[in-house]
VMD Tcl script that draws the C-alpha trace (Angstrom):
set ca {
  {34.81 38.50 48.34}
  {34.68 35.49 50.63}
  {33.66 32.18 49.06}
  {30.85 30.17 50.63}
  {31.62 26.46 50.40}
  {28.79 24.10 51.37}
  {29.81 20.83 52.97}
  {28.42 17.43 52.13}
  {29.60 14.73 54.54}
  {29.01 11.15 53.44}
  {28.43 7.96 55.42}
  {27.16 4.89 53.53}
  {26.45 7.07 50.50}
  {24.13 9.35 52.46}
  {24.39 13.01 53.40}
  {24.91 13.35 57.16}
  {26.26 15.71 59.80}
  {28.11 14.86 62.98}
  {28.25 16.93 66.16}
  {31.78 17.72 67.39}
  {33.08 14.99 65.08}
  {31.36 12.26 67.08}
  {30.26 9.39 64.83}
  {27.73 8.32 67.45}
  {26.03 11.74 67.17}
  {25.04 11.47 63.53}
  {22.07 13.07 61.81}
  {21.06 11.92 58.33}
  {19.72 14.68 56.10}
  {19.42 13.10 52.67}
  {19.90 9.79 50.92}
  {20.66 11.68 47.68}
  {23.86 13.76 47.91}
  {23.64 14.58 44.19}
  {20.28 16.30 44.69}
  {21.72 18.27 47.59}
  {24.69 19.33 45.47}
  {22.42 20.41 42.63}
  {20.44 22.52 45.07}
  {23.60 24.30 46.14}
  {24.63 24.86 42.53}
  {21.21 26.32 41.68}
  {21.71 28.93 44.41}
  {24.86 30.21 42.73}
  {27.41 28.24 44.72}
  {30.52 27.35 42.70}
  {32.38 25.15 45.15}
  {31.68 22.05 47.25}
  {33.49 20.49 50.22}
  {32.85 16.75 49.96}
  {33.98 14.52 52.82}
  {34.03 10.73 52.88}
  {33.49 10.19 56.62}
  {33.67 6.42 56.19}
  {37.05 6.89 54.55}
  {38.26 9.28 57.22}
  {37.34 6.80 59.93}
  {38.70 3.65 58.29}
  {41.69 5.10 56.46}
  {40.53 4.02 53.00}
  {38.24 5.75 50.50}
  {34.69 4.37 50.66}
  {32.45 6.82 48.77}
  {34.30 7.65 45.56}
  {31.13 6.98 43.55}
  {29.44 9.97 45.20}
  {32.25 12.22 43.96}
  {31.98 10.74 40.47}
  {28.23 11.39 40.28}
  {28.43 14.97 41.53}
  {31.38 15.81 39.30}
  {29.60 14.35 36.28}
  {26.20 15.92 36.91}
  {27.24 19.42 38.11}
  {29.80 22.09 37.27}
  {30.83 22.52 40.89}
  {34.49 22.72 41.81}
  {34.89 19.94 44.35}
  {37.45 19.32 47.04}
  {37.29 15.73 48.23}
  {38.87 14.08 51.22}
  {38.62 11.23 53.66}
  {40.89 8.20 53.76}
  {43.39 9.22 51.08}
  {46.65 7.53 52.06}
  {48.38 6.53 48.81}
  {49.33 8.16 45.55}
  {47.05 5.76 43.69}
  {44.10 6.83 45.84}
  {44.94 10.47 45.29}
  {45.07 9.96 41.54}
  {41.73 8.12 41.64}
  {40.17 11.13 43.36}
  {41.52 13.48 40.69}
  {40.33 11.12 37.95}
  {36.87 11.00 39.54}
  {36.56 14.76 39.15}
  {37.96 16.48 42.22}
  {39.51 19.90 41.64}
  {41.33 19.82 44.97}
  {42.53 16.89 47.07}
  {41.74 17.36 50.74}
  {44.37 15.87 53.03}
  {44.98 15.76 56.76}
  {46.18 12.54 58.32}
  {48.75 11.65 55.67}
  {50.30 15.12 55.92}
  {50.80 14.63 59.67}
  {51.78 10.97 59.70}
  {53.78 10.71 56.46}
  {55.19 14.18 55.79}
  {57.91 12.93 53.46}
  {55.32 11.18 51.29}
  {53.21 14.32 51.13}
  {56.24 16.42 50.22}
  {56.93 14.06 47.33}
  {53.36 14.59 46.10}
  {53.78 18.37 46.31}
  {56.98 18.10 44.28}
  {55.27 15.93 41.66}
  {51.82 17.52 41.37}
  {52.38 21.05 42.66}
  {51.16 22.65 45.91}
  {48.07 24.22 44.33}
  {46.32 20.84 44.07}
  {45.98 20.40 47.83}
  {43.49 21.70 50.39}
  {44.96 20.89 53.79}
  {42.90 20.31 56.91}
  {44.34 21.95 60.01}
  {41.54 20.70 62.24}
  {41.96 21.41 65.91}
  {40.80 20.40 69.33}
  {42.21 22.87 71.86}
  {44.41 24.37 69.08}
  {46.16 21.00 68.62}
  {45.83 19.10 65.34}
  {43.44 16.13 65.25}
  {43.52 13.49 62.50}
  {41.89 10.22 61.37}
  {38.38 11.63 61.19}
  {39.16 13.65 64.35}
  {39.44 10.44 66.33}
  {43.17 10.81 66.98}
  {44.61 13.76 68.89}
  {48.17 15.00 68.36}
  {50.38 17.44 70.25}
  {51.05 19.48 67.10}
  {50.22 23.16 67.42}
  {47.97 24.25 64.54}
  {49.87 27.45 63.78}
  {53.22 25.63 63.79}
  {51.65 23.05 61.46}
  {50.53 25.72 59.00}
  {53.83 27.58 59.13}
  {55.81 24.43 58.48}
  {53.76 23.58 55.39}
  {53.89 27.16 54.12}
  {57.68 26.88 54.18}
  {57.19 24.05 51.68}
  {55.02 26.21 49.36}
  {51.66 24.90 50.59}
  {49.36 27.81 51.44}
  {45.72 26.65 51.13}
  {44.18 25.44 54.41}
  {40.88 24.98 56.14}
  {40.58 24.87 59.89}
  {37.74 23.34 61.84}
  {37.48 23.95 65.56}
  {36.06 20.55 66.43}
  {34.46 21.82 69.63}
  {32.39 24.18 67.50}
  {31.49 21.82 64.68}
  {27.79 21.05 64.36}
  {26.84 23.08 67.43}
  {25.50 26.16 65.59}
  {27.07 28.48 68.15}
  {29.25 30.62 65.88}
  {32.80 30.18 64.55}
  {36.09 30.48 66.43}
  {36.83 34.08 65.57}
  {39.91 34.46 67.77}
  {41.49 31.25 66.46}
  {41.22 32.42 62.85}
  {42.40 35.91 63.73}
  {45.56 34.43 65.25}
  {46.17 32.14 62.30}
  {45.90 34.94 59.76}
  {48.06 37.28 61.85}
  {50.80 34.73 62.55}
  {50.85 33.02 59.15}
  {51.28 35.83 56.60}
  {50.08 34.82 53.16}
  {47.94 31.92 54.33}
  {44.81 31.20 52.31}
  {42.49 30.22 55.15}
  {39.00 28.78 54.99}
  {37.05 28.81 58.26}
  {34.92 25.84 59.24}
  {32.83 24.85 62.23}
  {30.06 26.70 63.99}
  {29.06 29.02 61.13}
  {25.38 29.66 61.74}
  {24.34 32.98 60.18}
  {25.14 35.33 57.32}
  {26.62 37.62 59.97}
  {29.11 34.86 60.87}
  {30.18 34.72 57.23}
  {30.62 38.49 57.09}
  {32.71 38.31 60.26}
  {35.02 35.73 58.69}
  {35.30 37.91 55.60}
  {36.37 40.91 57.71}
  {39.02 38.76 59.41}
  {40.54 37.99 56.03}
  {39.39 34.40 55.51}
  {39.33 33.38 51.86}
  {36.33 31.16 52.35}
  {33.96 29.59 54.83}
  {32.67 26.03 54.92}
  {29.02 25.82 55.94}
  {27.33 22.56 56.85}
  {24.70 22.07 59.49}
  {23.43 25.67 59.21}
  {22.20 24.82 55.71}
  {20.55 21.58 56.70}
  {18.86 23.10 59.75}
  {17.66 26.09 57.69}
  {19.63 28.61 59.72}
  {21.03 29.87 56.42}
  {18.75 29.47 53.41}
  {19.78 28.91 49.82}
  {17.97 32.14 48.94}
  {20.17 34.00 51.42}
  {23.24 32.47 49.82}
  {22.04 33.46 46.37}
  {21.54 37.03 47.56}
  {24.92 37.04 49.31}
  {26.72 35.79 46.21}
  {25.19 38.48 43.99}
  {25.85 41.44 46.31}
  {28.09 44.30 45.31}
  {31.01 45.01 47.61}
}
mol new
graphics top color blue
foreach p $ca { graphics top sphere $p radius 0.5 }
foreach p [lrange $ca 0 end-1] q [lrange $ca 1 end] { graphics top cylinder $p $q radius 0.2 }
display resetview
């Protein structure tokens, strides 16, 4: 069964959403991320995707206290990312309560460093962002475009025992126009054994079912929750269905 993973994106300690990764197109939804997380947990959600957008933009963690509060006050499994560049920062995220460390930029820019972390901590600790614009990897809070093909990126890391990825089609993110079905189909077909979580554009329960049929392990849902396109009651019903 596919796992629904709500997203909480943080700027200045507040819960926000961007459109197409554009920091100038920001909508604030709550000044209390903990309350939002508790709402998700009450609906039967077990997992949370927590993103420090300040950290992603500046290259240094800025909202670790939000992770600490949510980890302390809920039983959610949390993946946390945004600005993690050093081993000390990574360890601080784990100490603050993250189950998975979400990485993107450091994997692209300092692959040898990341490989040393995999060797030391094991590949299962990492949730890797293969975020794309035109099927090419984008990093640094999506502000920096590379020429790295997303499928080549995934394949290369899988050869190093890393298999757990999420992919956001940036052009779809925050637009509520549906996910990039063909992109995920290609990734799953061309990267056998990949554990792929779809992100960006998910708007309806039907979108989630579509991703499940493709073989995605999970789906990250953000703006659709905050704009009431998918209700917490729908999620509760979805999570208790029999397959």
